[in-house]
DRENVEXMI-996872 format. One record per residue (C-alpha): residue number from 1; residue in three letters; x, y, z. Coordinates in steps of 0.1 Angstrom, whole numbers, plus 5000, padded with zeros to 4 digits. Example, Ala and Ser with C-alpha at 12.3 -4.5 7.8 and 13.67 -1.06 7.14 Angstrom:
   resi   resn     xx     yy     zz
      1    ALA   5123   4955   5078
      2    SER   5137   4989   5071
//
This chain:
   resi   resn     xx     yy     zz
      1    MET   5425   2827   8899
      2    LYS   5389   2834   8898
      3    ILE   5368   2822   8927
      4    THR   5330   2823   8919
      5    LEU   5309   2826   8952
      6    LYS   5273   2811   8958
      7    ASP   5256   2844   8950
      8    GLY   5273   2848   8917
      9    SER   5299   2875   8928
     10    PHE   5336   2864   8925
     11    LYS   5370   2870   8940
     12    GLU   5403   2870   8923
     13    TYR   5436   2858   8939
     14    SER   5471   2859   8927
     15    LYS   5483   2829   8948
     16    PRO   5468   2797   8960
     17    MET   5444   2800   8990
     18    SER   5427   2776   9014
     19    ALA   5389   2778   9015
     20    TYR   5392   2791   9051
     21    GLU   5416   2820   9042
     22    ILE   5388   2829   9015
     23    ALA   5362   2827   9039
     24    LEU   5382   2849   9063
     25    ASP   5389   2873   9035
     26    ILE   5353   2877   9027
     27    SER   5342   2881   9063
     28    GLU   5357   2872   9098
     29    GLY   5322   2865   9109
     30    LEU   5317   2841   9081
     31    ALA   5351   2824   9089
     32    ARG   5339   2822   9125
     33    VAL   5310   2800   9116
     34    SER   5323   2781   9088
     35    ALA   5323   2743   9090
     36    ALA   5333   2731   9054
     37    ALA   5337   2743   9018
     38    GLU   5318   2730   8989
     39    ILE   5343   2733   8960
     40    ASP   5330   2728   8924
     41    GLY   5301   2710   8939
     42    GLU   5321   2686   8961
     43    VAL   5321   2689   9000
     44    LYS   5357   2695   9012
     45    ASP   5378   2704   9042
     46    LEU   5380   2742   9049
     47    ARG   5419   2736   9049
     48    THR   5418   2725   9014
     49    VAL   5440   2748   8991
     50    ILE   5423   2761   8958
     51    ASP   5450   2769   8931
     52    LYS   5428   2773   8901
     53    ASP   5394   2788   8891
     54    ALA   5367   2772   8909
     55    THR   5332   2777   8924
     56    LEU   5331   2779   8962
     57    ASN   5303   2779   8988
     58    ILE   5312   2781   9023
     59    ILE   5291   2759   9043
     60    THR   5283   2774   9078
     61    LEU   5274   2757   9111
     62    ASN   5237   2764   9106
     63    ASP   5236   2747   9072
     64    GLU   5222   2711   9071
     65    ALA   5254   2701   9051
     66    ALA   5275   2708   9081
     67    LEU   5261   2681   9104
     68    PRO   5282   2653   9090
     69    VAL   5313   2675   9096
     70    ILE   5302   2684   9132
     71    ARG   5293   2650   9139
     72    HIS   5326   2636   9125
     73    THR   5347   2661   9146
     74    ALA   5323   2651   9177
     75    SER   5335   2614   9171
     76    HIS   5371   2623   9174
     77    VAL   5365   2644   9204
     78    MET   5349   2612   9219
     79    ALA   5378   2591   9209
     80    GLU   5401   2615   9227
     81    ALA   5379   2615   9257
     82    VAL   5378   2576   9258
     83    LYS   5417   2576   9255
     84    ARG   5421   2599   9286
     85    LEU   5400   2578   9307
     86    PHE   5410   2544   9295
     87    PRO   5446   2547   9282
     88    ASP   5449   2511   9273
     89    VAL   5419   2512   9250
     90    LYS   5428   2509   9212
     91    VAL   5410   2531   9186
     92    THR   5398   2521   9151
     93    ILE   5374   2542   9131
     94    GLY   5347   2569   9140
     95    PRO   5324   2579   9108
     96    ALA   5295   2604   9109
     97    VAL   5263   2585   9100
     98    ALA   5228   2591   9095
     99    ASP   5216   2612   9126
    100    GLY   5249   2607   9145
    101    PHE   5282   2592   9147
    102    TYR   5300   2564   9163
    103    TYR   5335   2552   9170
    104    ASP   5346   2518   9176
    105    PHE   5372   2506   9204
    106    LEU   5390   2474   9213
    107    SER   5378   2477   9248
    108    GLU   5358   2462   9274
    109    PRO   5320   2469   9273
    110    PHE   5311   2505   9280
    111    SER   5284   2511   9309
    112    ARG   5259   2539   9307
    113    GLU   5278   2554   9336
    114    ASP   5310   2552   9314
    115    LEU   5292   2569   9287
    116    ASP   5282   2597   9310
    117    ASN   5316   2600   9323
    118    ILE   5330   2602   9287
    119    GLU   5305   2629   9278
    120    ALA   5318   2649   9309
    121    GLU   5353   2645   9297
    122    MET   5343   2658   9261
    123    LYS   5327   2689   9276
    124    LYS   5363   2695   9292
    125    ILE   5380   2691   9258
    126    ILE   5355   2713   9240
    127    LYS   5361   2740   9267
    128    GLU   5398   2736   9262
    129    GLY   5391   2751   9228
    130    HIS   5420   2736   9207
    131    GLU   5423   2744   9171
    132    ILE   5424   2713   9148
    133    LYS   5453   2711   9126
    134    ARG   5457   2688   9096
    135    PHE   5490   2674   9083
    136    THR   5503   2646   9060
    137    LEU   5529   2618   9061
    138    PRO   5541   2596   9034
    139    ARG   5528   2560   9039
    140    ALA   5560   2546   9055
    141    GLU   5564   2575   9081
    142    ALA   5526   2572   9087
    143    VAL   5529   2536   9096
    144    LYS   5559   2542   9119
    145    PHE   5540   2570   9135
    146    MET   5511   2549   9144
    147    LYS   5531   2520   9155
    148    GLU   5549   2543   9179
    149    LYS   5515   2553   9193
    150    ASP   5507   2516   9197
    151    GLU   5474   2519   9175
    152    PRO   5476   2486   9155
    153    PHE   5441   2491   9138
    154    LYS   5453   2523   9124
    155    VAL   5485   2508   9112
    156    GLU   5465   2482   9093
    157    LEU   5443   2508   9077
    158    ILE   5474   2526   9065
    159    GLU   5491   2495   9051
    160    ASP   5462   2487   9030
    161    LEU   5466   2522   9011
    162    PRO   5488   2522   8982
    163    GLU   5526   2528   8988
    164    ASP   5527   2561   8973
    165    ALA   5497   2575   8991
    166    GLU   5500   2606   9012
    167    ILE   5481   2599   9045
    168    SER   5463   2627   9063
    169    PHE   5461   2632   9102
    170    TYR   5443   2657   9125
    171    ASP   5457   2669   9156
    172    GLN   5432   2685   9182
    173    GLY   5458   2696   9207
    174    GLY   5477   2665   9213
    175    PHE   5453   2640   9204
    176    VAL   5461   2629   9167
    177    ASP   5439   2608   9147
    178    LEU   5442   2592   9112
    179    CYS   5415   2608   9088
    180    ALA   5405   2620   9056
    181    GLY   5384   2646   9071
    182    PRO   5367   2669   9066
    183    HIS   5366   2685   9101
    184    LEU   5358   2717   9119
    185    MET   5385   2742   9123
    186    SER   5383   2739   9161
    187    VAL   5368   2715   9188
    188    LYS   5351   2749   9204
    189    ASN   5325   2747   9175
    190    ILE   5307   2715   9189
    191    LYS   5278   2731   9206
    192    ALA   5254   2702   9215
    193    PHE   5260   2664   9216
    194    LYS   5247   2634   9234
    195    LEU   5261   2598   9238
    196    ILE   5234   2574   9230
    197    SER   5244   2539   9235
    198    SER   5271   2513   9231
    199    SER   5271   2479   9215
    200    MET   5294   2451   9203
    201    ALA   5308   2454   9168
    202    TYR   5333   2436   9146
    203    TRP   5365   2450   9133
    204    ARG   5358   2458   9095
    205    GLY   5324   2439   9100
    206    ASP   5339   2405   9101
    207    SER   5329   2380   9127
    208    ASN   5362   2363   9123
    209    LYS   5381   2394   9135
    210    ALA   5384   2413   9168
    211    ARG   5352   2421   9187
    212    LEU   5351   2457   9194
    213    GLN   5329   2479   9214
    214    ARG   5309   2507   9196
    215    ILE   5297   2540   9212
    216    TYR   5270   2557   9193
    217    GLY   5263   2596   9196
    218    THR   5247   2626   9179
    219    ALA   5256   2661   9175
    220    TYR   5238   2693   9164
    221    ASN   5247   2729   9160
    222    LYS   5222   2740   9185
    223    LYS   5208   2727   9218
    224    GLU   5172   2732   9207
    225    GLU   5179   2709   9176
    226    LEU   5196   2681   9198
    227    GLU   5166   2682   9222
    228    GLU   5142   2677   9193
    229    HIS   5161   2647   9179
    230    LEU   5164   2632   9213
    231    LYS   5127   2635   9217
    232    ARG   5120   2619   9183
    233    MET   5144   2592   9197
    234    GLU   5123   2586   9226
    235    GLU   5092   2583   9205
    236    ALA   5111   2559   9183
    237    LYS   5118   2537   9213
    238    MET   5082   2537   9221
    239    ARG   5074   2522   9186
    240    ASP   5105   2499   9184
    241    HIS   5093   2466   9175
    242    ASN   5119   2447   9197
    243    ARG   5105   2464   9226
    244    LEU   5067   2469   9216
    245    GLY   5064   2435   9201
    246    ARG   5074   2419   9234
    247    GLU   5054   2443   9256
    248    MET   5024   2431   9234
    249    LYS   5035   2395   9237
    250    LEU   5037   2387   9200
    251    PHE   5071   2373   9202
    252    LEU   5099   2366   9226
    253    THR   5136   2351   9224
    254    ALA   5153   2325   9247
    255    ASP   5189   2323   9253
    256    VAL   5189   2286   9256
    257    ILE   5173   2283   9219
    258    GLY   5197   2309   9203
    259    GLN   5200   2344   9188
    260    GLY   5180   2351   9157
    261    LEU   5154   2326   9165
    262    PRO   5125   2342   9179
    263    LEU   5095   2322   9193
    264    PHE   5059   2336   9183
    265    THR   5032   2335   9208
    266    PRO   4995   2327   9197
    267    LYS   4988   2362   9191
    268    GLY   5020   2367   9169
    269    THR   5014   2336   9151
    270    LYS   4979   2347   9143
    271    MET   4990   2379   9128
    272    ILE   5014   2360   9106
    273    MET   4990   2333   9096
    274    LYS   4965   2361   9085
    275    LEU   4992   2377   9065
    276    GLN   5003   2343   9050
    277    ARG   4967   2330   9041
    278    TRP   4959   2365   9026
    279    ILE   4993   2364   9004
    280    GLU   4987   2327   8993
    281    ASP   4951   2334   8981
    282    LEU   4960   2367   8965
    283    GLU   4989   2350   8945
    284    ASP   4972   2317   8936
    285    ASN   4936   2331   8929
    286    GLU   4943   2366   8915
    287    TRP   4980   2368   8901
    288    GLY   4982   2333   8884
    289    TYR   5007   2313   8906
    290    VAL   5010   2279   8914
    291    ARG   5022   2266   8947
    292    THR   5051   2245   8956
    293    ARG   5063   2228   8989
    294    THR   5102   2217   8988
    295    PRO   5127   2205   9013
    296    LEU   5143   2225   9038
    297    MET   5177   2212   9033
    298    ALA   5198   2198   9004
    299    LYS   5231   2180   8995
    300    SER   5259   2203   8987
    301    ASP   5256   2193   8950
    302    LEU   5225   2213   8946
    303    TYR   5241   2245   8958
    304    LYS   5274   2239   8937
    305    ILE   5253   2239   8906
    306    SER   5234   2268   8917
    307    GLY   5265   2289   8928
    308    HIS   5256   2294   8963
    309    TRP   5284   2270   8977
    310    ASP   5311   2292   8957
    311    HIS   5294   2325   8965
    312    TYR   5274   2322   8997
    313    MET   5289   2295   9017
    314    ASP   5297   2317   9046
    315    GLY   5259   2325   9048
    316    MET   5249   2290   9050
    317    PHE   5244   2264   9079
    318    ILE   5263   2233   9066
    319    LEU   5256   2198   9084
    320    ASN   5283   2174   9087
    321    LYS   5307   2195   9068
    322    ASP   5338   2174   9076
    323    ALA   5320   2141   9066
    324    GLU   5341   2113   9057
    325    ASP   5342   2103   9019
    326    GLY   5313   2086   9009
    327    LYS   5289   2106   9034
    328    GLU   5266   2135   9022
    329    VAL   5274   2169   9033
    330    MET   5239   2187   9037
    331    ALA   5231   2222   9043
    332    LEU   5200   2240   9053
    333    ARG   5187   2261   9024
    334    PRO   5192   2299   9023
    335    MET   5168   2303   8994
    336    THR   5144   2281   8974
    337    CYS   5154   2289   8938
    338    PRO   5172   2257   8927
    339    PHE   5146   2234   8945
    340    GLN   5117   2251   8923
    341    TYR   5139   2248   8891
    342    TYR   5134   2210   8897
    343    VAL   5097   2214   8898
    344    TYR   5097   2234   8867
    345    MET   5119   2205   8847
    346    ASN   5093   2179   8861
    347    ASP   5075   2183   8828
    348    GLN   5085   2197   8795
    349    LYS   5073   2232   8790
    350    SER   5066   2251   8757
    351    TYR   5065   2290   8751
    352    ARG   5026   2284   8757
    353    ASP   5033   2274   8793
    354    LEU   5051   2306   8800
    355    PRO   5054   2326   8822
    356    TYR   5053   2297   8846
    357    ARG   5051   2314   8881
    358    MET   5060   2291   8912
    359    SER   5054   2304   8947
    360    GLU   5060   2289   8981
    361    THR   5058   2300   9018
    362    SER   5094   2293   9022
    363    THR   5112   2289   9056
    364    LEU   5148   2299   9051
    365    PHE   5181   2297   9072
    366    ARG   5210   2322   9070
    367    ASN   5240   2325   9091
    368    GLU   5238   2361   9103
    369    ASP   5266   2376   9125
    370    SER   5256   2381   9159
    371    GLY   5263   2416   9158
    372    GLU   5240   2422   9129
    373    MET   5209   2404   9144
    374    HIS   5182   2426   9157
    375    GLY   5145   2416   9170
    376    LEU   5125   2403   9141
    377    THR   5143   2424   9111
    378    ARG   5176   2402   9111
    379    VAL   5172   2368   9122
    380    ARG   5187   2334   9114
    381    GLN   5156   2315   9105
    382    PHE   5127   2332   9087
    383    THR   5097   2326   9063
    384    ILE   5092   2344   9031
    385    THR   5068   2349   9003
    386    GLU   5093   2336   8977
    387    ALA   5085   2331   8939
    388    HIS   5104   2321   8908
    389    ILE   5090   2329   8874
    390    ILE   5102   2311   8843
    391    LEU   5096   2332   8812
    392    THR   5108   2341   8777
    393    PRO   5132   2370   8774
    394    GLU   5102   2386   8755
    395    GLN   5079   2385   8784
    396    ALA   5103   2399   8810
    397    GLU   5095   2436   8809
    398    GLU   5059   2430   8813
    399    GLU   5063   2403   8842
    400    LEU   5088   2425   8860
    401    THR   5061   2453   8859
    402    ARG   5035   2427   8871
    403    CYS   5060   2419   8901
    404    VAL   5063   2457   8909
    405    ASP   5026   2461   8909
    406    LEU   5018   2431   8930
    407    ALA   5044   2444   8958
    408    HIS   5029   2479   8957
    409    TYR   4994   2465   8961
    410    VAL   5004   2445   8990
    411    MET   5021   2475   9006
    412    LYS   4993   2498   8998
    413    THR   4967   2472   9013
    414    LEU   4989   2471   9046
    415    GLY   4991   2506   9046
    416    ILE   5028   2509   9042
    417    ASP   5034   2520   9008
    418    GLY   5043   2556   9017
    419    ASP   5072   2545   9037
    420    VAL   5094   2530   9010
    421    THR   5119   2537   8984
    422    TYR   5132   2520   8954
    423    ARG   5168   2510   8947
    424    LEU   5187   2493   8916
    425    SER   5211   2470   8933
    426    LYS   5241   2465   8910
    427    TRP   5272   2445   8909
    428    ASP   5305   2458   8920
    429    PRO   5329   2460   8892
    430    GLU   5357   2465   8914
    431    ASN   5350   2430   8931
    432    LYS   5341   2409   8901
    433    ALA   5351   2377   8918
    434    LYS   5317   2378   8939
    435    TYR   5297   2377   8907
    436    GLU   5288   2353   8879
    437    GLY   5289   2368   8844
    438    ASP   5310   2392   8826
    439    GLU   5307   2431   8824
    440    GLU   5286   2428   8793
    441    TYR   5261   2408   8812
    442    TRP   5260   2430   8841
    443    ASN   5256   2461   8821
    444    SER   5228   2447   8798
    445    THR   5208   2431   8827
    446    GLN   5211   2463   8849
    447    GLN   5200   2486   8820
    448    PHE   5170   2462   8814
    449    LEU   5159   2469   8850
    450    ARG   5164   2507   8848
    451    ASN   5143   2506   8817
    452    VAL   5115   2489   8836
    453    MET   5115   2514   8864
    454    ASN   5119   2545   8841
    455    LYS   5089   2534   8818
    456    ASN   5067   2528   8851
    457    GLY   5077   2562   8864
    458    ILE   5095   2549   8898
    459    LYS   5121   2572   8912
    460    TYR   5149   2551   8925
    461    THR   5186   2552   8937
    462    GLU   5214   2529   8924
    463    ALA   5237   2511   8947
    464    ASP   5270   2492   8937
    465    GLY   5276   2458   8955
    466    GLU   5240   2451   8965
    467    ALA   5231   2426   8936
    468    ALA   5227   2390   8940
    469    PHE   5258   2371   8928
    470    TYR   5238   2361   8897
    471    GLY   5219   2393   8887
    472    PRO   5207   2428   8896
    473    LYS   5178   2437   8917
    474    ILE   5148   2460   8922
    475    ASP   5149   2464   8960
    476    ILE   5120   2480   8978
    477    GLN   5136   2496   9009
    478    ALA   5123   2509   9042
    479    LYS   5137   2526   9073
    480    ASN   5130   2514   9110
    481    VAL   5122   2539   9136
    482    TYR   5159   2545   9140
    483    GLY   5164   2555   9104
    484    LYS   5184   2521   9096
    485    GLU   5174   2508   9061
    486    ASP   5162   2473   9051
    487    THR   5152   2456   9022
    488    MET   5116   2446   9025
    489    VAL   5106   2434   8989
    490    THR   5131   2423   8962
    491    ILE   5128   2415   8926
    492    GLN   5156   2399   8908
    493    LEU   5164   2395   8872
    494    ASP   5184   2362   8865
    495    CYS   5195   2353   8830
    496    SER   5220   2327   8838
    497    SER   5209   2301   8864
    498    ALA   5187   2284   8837
    499    THR   5218   2274   8818
    500    LYS   5236   2260   8848
    501    PHE   5205   2237   8856
    502    GLY   5198   2227   8819
    503    MET   5163   2245   8818
    504    TYR   5146   2250   8787
    505    TYR   5112   2254   8770
    506    ILE   5102   2246   8735
    507    ASP   5100   2277   8714
    508    GLU   5076   2286   8684
    509    GLN   5099   2271   8660
    510    GLY   5098   2237   8679
    511    ASN   5135   2242   8691
    512    LYS   5149   2243   8728
    513    ALA   5154   2277   8741
    514    THR   5169   2290   8774
    515    PRO   5144   2308   8796
    516    TRP   5151   2339   8818
    517    ILE   5141   2338   8857
    518    ILE   5128   2363   8880
    519    HIS   5132   2357   8916
    520    ARG   5108   2380   8938
    521    THR   5087   2384   8970
    522    SER   5053   2400   8972
    523    MET   5058   2409   9008
    524    GLY   5089   2397   9018
    525    CYS   5099   2383   9050
    526    TYR   5069   2378   9075
    527    GLU   5092   2384   9103
    528    ARG   5105   2417   9092
    529    THR   5070   2427   9078
    530    LEU   5056   2422   9113
    531    ALA   5084   2442   9128
    532    TRP   5075   2469   9102
    533    LEU   5039   2469   9109
    534    ILE   5044   2471   9147
    535    GLU   5064   2501   9141
    536    HIS   5045   2519   9115
    537    TYR   5012   2514   9137
    538    ALA   5027   2515   9172
    539    GLY   5008   2483   9178
    540    LYS   4976   2497   9166
    541    PHE   4969   2475   9137
    542    PRO   4941   2476   9112
    543    THR   4913   2454   9124
    544    TRP   4917   2425   9100
    545    LEU   4951   2420   9111
    546    CYS   4946   2419   9149
    547    ALA   4949   2387   9168
    548    GLU   4921   2399   9188
    549    GLN   4894   2420   9172
    550    VAL   4867   2424   9196
    551    ARG   4865   2421   9235
    552    ILE   4833   2417   9250
    553    LEU   4829   2433   9285
    554    PRO   4799   2422   9305
    555    ILE   4790   2450   9333
    556    SER   4788   2420   9358
    557    GLU   4785   2383   9360
    558    LYS   4747   2383   9354
    559    TYR   4755   2391   9318
    560    GLU   4780   2366   9311
    561    ALA   4757   2343   9294
    562    TYR   4746   2370   9270
    563    ALA   4782   2381   9264
    564    GLU   4789   2343   9255
    565    LYS   4759   2343   9230
    566    VAL   4774   2375   9214
    567    ARG   4808   2358   9214
    568    ALA   4795   2328   9196
    569    GLU   4778   2348   9169
    570    LEU   4809   2369   9159
    571    LYS   4830   2338   9162
    572    LYS   4806   2318   9139
    573    ASN   4812   2347   9114
    574    GLY   4849   2344   9115
    575    VAL   4858   2374   9138
    576    ASP   4884   2368   9167
    577    VAL   4867   2377   9198
    578    THR   4871   2372   9236
    579    VAL   4849   2376   9267
    580    ASP   4865   2394   9298
    581    ASN   4843   2380   9325
    582    ARG   4868   2390   9353
    583    SER   4853   2404   9385
    584    GLU   4866   2437   9377
    585    LYS   4848   2474   9376
    586    ILE   4839   2482   9339
    587    GLY   4861   2511   9341
    588    PHE   4890   2491   9346
    589    LYS   4882   2466   9317
    590    ILE   4877   2497   9295
    591    ARG   4910   2511   9303
    592    GLU   4928   2477   9298
    593    ALA   4911   2470   9265
    594    ARG   4926   2505   9253
    595    MET   4959   2496   9268
    596    ASP   4959   2462   9248
    597    ARG   4952   2485   9215
    598    LEU   4920   2464   9207
    599    PRO   4900   2478   9177
    600    TYR   4867   2472   9192
    601    MET   4851   2464   9227
    602    LEU   4814   2456   9231
    603    ILE   4797   2464   9266
    604    VAL   4767   2445   9274
    605    GLY   4743   2448   9303
    606    ALA   4707   2446   9310
    607    ASP   4695   2468   9282
    608    GLU   4717   2452   9255
    609    GLU   4706   2417   9266
    610    ALA   4669   2428   9265
    611    ASN   4673   2443   9230
    612    GLY   4697   2421   9213
    613    THR   4721   2451   9211
    614    VAL   4758   2459   9222
    615    ALA   4773   2491   9232
    616    VAL   4803   2497   9208
    617    ARG   4836   2516   9217
    618    SER   4865   2516   9194
    619    ARG   4898   2529   9187
    620    PHE   4888   2548   9157
    621    ALA   4857   2568   9174
    622    GLY   4856   2563   9208
    623    ASP   4819   2557   9218
    624    GLU   4800   2546   9185
    625    GLY   4766   2541   9205
    626    VAL   4744   2512   9208
    627    LYS   4740   2490   9178
    628    SER   4721   2456   9171
    629    LEU   4743   2428   9171
    630    LYS   4738   2421   9133
    631    GLU   4745   2458   9126
    632    PHE   4778   2455   9142
    633    THR   4786   2419   9128
    634    ASP   4779   2433   9094
    635    GLN   4800   2464   9100
    636    ILE   4831   2446   9115
    637    LEU   4829   2419   9086
    638    GLU   4828   2445   9059
    639    GLU   4858   2463   9075
    640    ILE   4878   2429   9077
    641    ARG   4867   2419   9041
    642    THR   4881   2451   9026
    643    LYS   4911   2454   9050
    644    ALA   4901   2489   9057
    645    ILE   4924   2512   9076
    646    ARG   4904   2534   9097
    647    GLU   4918   2567   9112
    648    GLU   4926   2565   9148
    649    LEU   4912   2586   9175
    650    ASP   4934   2610   9193
    651    TRP   4925   2601   9228
    652    GLU   4946   2629   9242
    653    LYS   4926   2656   9224
    654    LYS   4891   2640   9231
//
């Protein structure tokens, strides 16, 4: 057989060879630093036997592509360490993920001290330097093998595989784990790792199944790379909205109220109000929307028509579910679409009335699993800029483009357009029961969205299983400070719901025709957007968004009356302004205003009172000098009107 190498050279062998054996034949040094093999473009375990002509690239420990293999192997070493220290713990799964790895255990919660002890045990295992060996068993023998080890979760995984499947295992000196690989050739090749945290998780992500304990860690080939990652993690913690938002007193939670139900302080509320007023005025005055207001709940009958009762019941809060005959079963709404459909149907529409764009600031309720909730990014009650556009099929391409343009305009104005990626969210043809419509419906609607994105030059990825049950989506994605991706804005094409509700319009020939529907958000969920902004700006928001835009600092109590006069003038012009009249030194007040991340502070004393001026200090330029009150008022009003994003001053370099 002929093996073509990365540099274009080739090797010929008269018998099958593993990728590792070929690496060893090329160079003992190459074999020593090898981590995996790319065979015909696919990453494989080094132990993979090649028995025909192929292209081969040996992935070394220094290559970026080696990191998932290093991390996956580290997760197995961690599992062995946990079993050594806590023999009664049951193991489940331990994959490599972005920036690290995790492993789930049926166990009591792990403390930081436990993690430190597990790390120490991992170092012992690595020092022992055991070779990692792969072997396979038929399914029945694999089940028996794991039953003898009393690992019920592994047994369940094996039993889910086809009866004729050959099951692979990895043995690292006595500790054997079920795994498809790939893995390093030896545990001693793990050079730099750190256990980060632990949290609760559910077996297979199902809240009805076993509660597990998940340990997160990361691993790199070099200590310097690990240290750089840990430094980035520390910086991420400083920006984490769940910490920073509470520190800035924008929101809080209370156990007695419930998980995923944040409370917004006056500061946080003001920020959300500014976003909401802007979006509503933007949609209504510039983008052609009409506004609706619909109930927060409805009878189950509505959700049965829409399909949510069959496809989304687990995600809904259902009231009096076990009501006796004759009593209504109600549910809090997880979406607004079917409510707005009835607004559309209140009057007969013709093709001249379309597209008919209905928007609503909608409070929604979704029964998220407790293990999935985090800060403001995943909550049980949230408010969204939700709209439904009823249109003719011929209008769909232009209107979808308008939806993308609006979302992009909103993100650009907020200064976060550079943080996003686009995704075509498709159905899962392997799980057709989750969706409405046949394969032809899904292929055609998905291709329609592809064409729109291609025509608009949008780069995107595709993901199976992420569509709504009624249609595919253009999802605009963003990552939080830890790299976890969330959907920020969604634009969905729905060519089926109108039929279920009997929606129609009168076409040019005077006949009834069935419209299409676009479900879309322009900014998305206010809670998630606020979290995004906190992390993006590290709490230093553009002036127009700040709950407190200006703080006036009188040098002494003698100038409080003038400070109040300045405040009243700015307030009259719509500026959010306060006066700090505490009996503190001016230096203390300035430092505290900086710590509060305020855009502007105005210092007033004898000269300012005498001349009708203010001494301006800002986050953007430090000392901006003395300005007349009118000059400063005009400056900040223009900044607010244009929603300007000014470059921040680097105080450390100043």
